[in-house]
N, C-alpha and C positions, 0 to 999 in steps of 0.2 A: 129190150129188157122187160117190157111190160108183159110179155107172153110167158116169161119164165115163172114156173110155179114157185111160190114162196112157202107153201105148205102142202101136205099130202103128196109129196114126191113118191116115186115108186120105191126108193130106198126106205123112206120113212114108213110107208104102208107095210112093206115086207117085215121090217123090224117090229112094228106094232103088232102085226098079226102073230108073229112068233111069241112075243111077250104075252099076248092075250091067251094064246094056246097053252102057255105054261101057267096060267092062272093069275097073272099080274094085272092090276087095274091101274090106270093112269089118266092124266089129263093131256089133251092134245093142244098144241099151239098156245101154251100157257103163258100169260104175261108175268114176267119175272118181277118180284117185289122190288120197288124202288128204281126200276130201270125201264127204259122205253124199248125193251127187247123181249123176245119170247123164246121159251124152250119148245123144241119140237115135241118132246115127250117129257112130262114131269110127274114125279112120284112125290106127292105133297107130304105124306106122313114121314117118309124117309129123307125128304129134302134132297132128292136126286134129280138133276136136270140133264136131259139128253139132247145133244145138238147133233143133227145129221148134216154135215157140211158138204156142199157141192165142191167138187175138185177145182173147177174153174174159179168160182166166186170166192173161195177161201184160200186159194194158193196152195193146193196139194203139192207136196214135194215130188210125188211120183207121177201125177197126171195133170197137174196145173199147166196151163199154157199162157203165153204172153202174146196177145194179138199184135200184129204189125201195123194195122191201121189204127191211128190215134193212140199209138203205143204209150206215150207219156201219161195220158189221161187214164188208160186202163191200168197201168202199173200203179199209179197213185190210188185208184179206186180199190184194187185188190189188196194193196198194202194197208189201206185204211180198214178194210174188212178184217184183215189179220190182226191189226192192232185192237180193233173193237172186240174180237174174240178173246184176246189175251186179257183185255180189261174186264170183260164179262166174267171170265174164269176167276180173276182176282177178286172181284166184288162179291161174287156168289160164295167163293171159298171163305171170305171174311165173314159172311153172314151165316156160315154153317152148312152150306149146300155142297154136295158132291157134284162135279161137272164131268159128264162123260161125253167126249167128242168122238164122233164116228165119221169117217169119210164115206161118201156115197158109193165108192168102189168096193168097200169092204163086203165080204160075204155076210148076208143077213144073219145067218146062224152064229157066226163069230161075233158079230155086233151085239146080238141078243145075249150071248154068253157074257160079254163084257158088262152089259147093263146089269144082268143078274148078279154078277160078282160084286159090282159096286153096291147094289141094293143090299146084299147079304152082309158085306163089310160094314156098311153104314148102319145097319140095324143093330150091330153089336158095338158100334162106336169106334171101330178100328180102321186102319187103312188110310191112304192118302186122300186129300181133299179133291184132287183133280186126277181122274182115272184115265186120262189120255194125254198124248203129247200136246204141248202148247203150239 
């Protein structure tokens, strides 16, 4: 597990590159206020936090797998990660942030479009507080 990238994954870099090309500026690996957690990409003025979740680590319904070796430990770990994600969404939404969750398997252009949509919605103060599935 120590060899797994926690930041600057290929999915994150691709999305950041597209957002930068579109003229958006952001913080990377930003510590979230009041939490011991970080946003992969954060837009501070708009209060939009982007999380790029790995399919294995966050239990993707399409691509997540359940290891057979030490299965109980892995199931508990992945389920804790999923619960922490829901908790993070709830806490940030209560603090006025928009949370955009993106799976690592999503096309970067589609992911960047989702982020831009959330940014534009939040700038005018409309739209949901969580812009992706729980």
